[in-house]
C-alpha positions in Angstrom: 12.6 -3.1 -22.1 11.8 -0.9 -18.9 13.8 -0.4 -16.1 13.4 0.9 -12.4 15.4 2.7 -9.6 15.6 1.5 -6.4 16.5 3.1 -3.2 19.1 0.7 -1.5 19.1 2.3 2.1 19.0 5.8 3.0 16.0 7.7 0.8 17.4 11.0 -1.1 16.2 14.3 0.2 14.3 16.6 -2.5 17.4 18.9 -2.7 19.6 15.6 -4.0 16.8 14.7 -6.2 16.2 18.0 -7.6 19.8 18.0 -8.8 20.0 14.4 -9.9 17.0 14.7 -12.5 18.5 17.6 -14.3 20.5 14.6 -15.9 17.0 13.6 -17.6 15.3 15.9 -20.2 11.7 14.2 -19.1 11.8 15.1 -15.6 11.5 18.4 -13.4 12.0 19.9 -10.2 8.6 19.3 -9.5 8.7 15.8 -10.4 11.7 15.7 -8.0 9.6 17.3 -5.3 6.9 14.9 -5.7 9.4 11.8 -5.4 11.0 13.0 -2.4 7.2 13.3 -1.0 5.8 9.8 -2.3 8.3 7.6 -3.1 9.4 5.0 -0.6 11.7 2.6 -1.9 11.1 2.5 -5.8 12.2 6.0 -7.0 11.0 5.8 -10.6 9.8 3.2 -12.7 9.2 2.6 -16.5 13.0 4.3 -17.3 14.7 3.7 -20.8 18.3 1.9 -20.1 20.0 5.2 -20.9 17.8 7.4 -18.7 17.9 5.1 -15.7 21.9 4.6 -16.4 21.9 8.3 -16.3 20.1 9.1 -13.4 21.7 6.2 -11.4 25.1 8.2 -12.0 23.8 11.5 -10.7 22.2 9.9 -7.5 25.6 8.5 -7.0 27.3 11.8 -7.3 25.1 12.9 -4.7 25.9 10.3 -2.5 23.0 8.1 -2.8 23.8 4.7 -3.9 20.8 3.2 -5.9 19.9 -0.2 -7.7 18.9 -0.4 -11.4 16.9 -3.1 -12.4 14.6 -4.6 -15.3 11.4 -3.6 -14.5 10.2 -7.3 -14.6 12.5 -8.4 -11.9 10.3 -6.6 -9.1 8.3 -8.9 -7.4 4.4 -9.2 -8.2 1.9 -8.7 -5.5 -0.2 -11.4 -5.1 -3.9 -10.5 -5.2 -5.3 -9.5 -2.0 -7.4 -11.9 0.2 -10.0 -9.3 1.9 -10.5 -10.2 5.9 -13.2 -9.3 7.7 -12.6 -11.0 11.0 -9.1 -12.3 12.7 -8.5 -13.8 16.1 -4.9 -13.7 17.9 -3.9 -17.2 19.3 -0.6 -18.2 20.9 0.1 -20.7 18.4 -1.2 -18.9 15.2 -3.4 -16.3 13.8 -6.8 -17.5 13.0 -8.0 -15.7 9.5 -11.6 -16.1 8.8 -12.6 -17.0 5.0 -15.8 -15.4 3.6 -17.8 -18.0 4.6 -16.9 -18.3 8.2 -14.2 -21.1 8.1 -11.0 -20.2 10.2 -7.8 -20.9 8.6 -4.9 -20.9 10.9 -1.7 -19.0 10.2 1.5 -20.0 11.8 3.1 -16.6 13.5 6.6 -17.7 12.1 5.1 -17.6 8.4 4.3 -14.1 8.4 6.9 -11.9 6.5 5.5 -8.4 6.1 3.3 -6.0 7.6 2.4 -3.3 5.3 0.0 0.0 6.4 -0.9 3.4 5.6 -3.5 5.7 5.3 -4.4 5.9 1.8 -6.2 8.9 -0.2 -9.6 7.4 -1.4 -11.9 8.9 -3.8 -15.4 8.2 -4.6 -18.1 9.5 -7.2 -21.5 9.5 -5.8 -24.6 10.8 -7.9 -27.9 12.7 -7.1 -30.8 12.6 -8.9 -33.8 14.8 -8.4 -37.0 15.0 -10.1 -39.5 18.1 -10.0 -42.7 18.7 -11.8 -43.4 22.2 -12.8 -46.4 24.0 -14.5 -45.5 25.8 -17.5 -47.5 27.9 -20.4 -47.3 28.5 -23.7 -49.6 30.0 -26.1 -50.3 27.2 -28.1 -50.9 24.2 -25.7 -51.7 26.3 -22.9 -51.1 25.3 -19.2 -49.2 22.0 -18.8 -47.2 20.1 -16.5 -43.4 18.7 -17.2 -40.9 16.9 -15.0 -37.5 18.5 -14.7 -34.7 15.9 -13.5 -31.4 17.4 -12.0 -28.7 15.1 -11.8 -25.4 16.3 -10.1 -21.9 14.2 -9.6 -19.7 14.9 -6.6 -16.4 13.7 -5.8 -15.7 12.5 -1.8 -12.2 12.4 -0.9 -11.5 10.7 2.2 -8.8 8.6 3.8 -8.7 4.9 4.5 -6.5 2.9 6.9 -5.2 -0.4 5.4 -3.0 -3.5 6.5 -1.5 -6.2 4.2 -0.2 -9.1 5.8 2.3 -10.9 3.7 2.9 -14.8 4.1 6.0 -16.7 3.3 8.0 -14.1 1.7 5.1 -12.6 -0.5 3.5 -16.0 -1.6 0.0 -14.9 -0.1 -1.4 -11.4 1.0 -4.4 -10.9 3.0 -5.5 -7.3 3.4 -8.3 -5.6 5.8 -9.8 -2.0 5.9 -9.8 -0.5 9.5 -12.9 1.1 9.2 -15.0 -2.0 8.5 -12.7 -4.4 10.4 -14.3 -5.9 13.8 -11.1 -5.4 16.1 -13.4 -6.9 19.1 -12.4 -10.5 17.8 -8.6 -9.3 18.7 -9.0 -7.1 21.8 -11.5 -5.2 23.5 -10.7 -1.6 23.6 -13.6 0.7 22.8 -11.7 3.7 23.9 -9.3 3.9 21.2 -9.8 5.7 18.3 -9.5 3.9 14.5 -5.6 4.6 14.2 -4.9 3.7 17.8 -6.7 0.5 17.3 -4.6 -0.6 14.1 -1.6 0.6 15.9 -2.6 -1.7 18.9 -3.2 -4.5 16.4 0.4 -4.3 14.6 2.2 -4.1 18.1 0.5 -7.3 19.1 1.5 -8.7 15.8 5.0 -7.6 16.4 4.8 -9.7 19.4 4.0 -12.7 18.4 5.5 -12.4 14.9 8.9 -10.6 15.7 10.8 -11.7 12.5 8.1 -9.9 10.2 9.5 -6.7 8.6 7.4 -3.7 8.9 6.7 -0.8 6.3 7.1 2.9 6.9 3.2 3.2 7.8 3.0 0.2 10.0 5.6 1.4 12.3 4.5 4.8 12.5 0.7 3.8 13.5 2.7 1.3 16.1 4.4 4.6 17.3 1.3 6.4 17.5 2.0 8.7 14.9 -0.7 8.1 12.4 0.3 11.3 10.7 3.5 10.0 9.5 1.4 7.1 7.8 0.1 8.9 5.2 0.4 7.6 1.4 -0.5 9.6 -1.6 -2.5 6.4 -3.3 -2.8 2.9 -2.7 -0.6 2.6 -5.7 2.4 4.4 -3.7 1.5 2.2 -0.5 2.1 -1.2 -2.8 5.1 0.2 -4.5 6.5 0.2 -0.9 5.5 -3.1 -0.2 7.2 -4.1 -3.8 10.4 -2.7 -2.7 10.6 -4.3 0.7 9.6 -8.1 -0.7 12.6 -7.4 -3.7 14.8 -6.3 -0.6 13.9 -9.4 1.6 14.4 -11.9 -1.4 17.8 -10.5 -2.0 18.4 -11.3 1.6 17.1 -14.7 1.1 19.0 -15.6 -1.7 23.0 -16.3 -1.3 25.6 -15.8 -3.8 24.8 -18.9 -5.8 20.7 -17.5 -6.1 19.5 -20.3 -4.4 17.1 -20.0 -1.7 18.2 -19.9 1.8 16.7 -23.1 3.6 14.2 -20.9 5.8 12.8 -19.3 2.4 12.6 -23.1 1.0 10.7 -24.5 4.2 8.1 -21.7 4.4 5.3 -22.6 2.6 1.6 -20.6 3.1 -0.9 -22.3 4.5 -3.6 -24.2 2.3 -7.1 -22.2 2.2 -10.1 -24.4 2.2 
């Protein structure tokens, strides 16, 4: 059985983490610095019971309350449904499926907006063939084809937005660089982060109950530099943590879901 250490409220500082990880032989100060920079919500996963308990005690002594849970208790993110077009209507968000059919999504069903600028790596290959003439004493002059294959790792940043419906029962995902914002608003004067920030602001106005992750808030406030994530995994971990927190709030002491969670069903897709 593996365990996870989850942030309860305020994130620990790098210095607090450096001191806390000394309780574990498997972690170093470099790991603590990486956690401080990259971790949002889920501090560590896949720990043994002994190690997770030791780290939790060490963080508690630093004044950082945490939650220790079995890793299988973390919410599972639903598979993302890729969105290429959306329209904003007063009564609902219209999401278009791959064949162009509109699915109305009532604003009150939007539970979480999770956005971020994530590192993206791509491997490209170039192949060049060249015919050259060579000479040897036996065959004389002859031609042969020389093939040169080169690989290049391309590193760029992609802006993503995940829209979680009904407490995480469904997830729609869009990539800003391929998304046609013109169906939502006509602002060709804005750059890509500004367009995504404006879209998030319009979502906030129509769905004020929706929780926003760190990246969505940063883009909404016009600070895209604060919306960076080391990877998609880091962004998705924060979404998992936020859904976990939402689930805890929706359940009372009896463990039964609140009525709002019971009645909030995701839309049916055609």
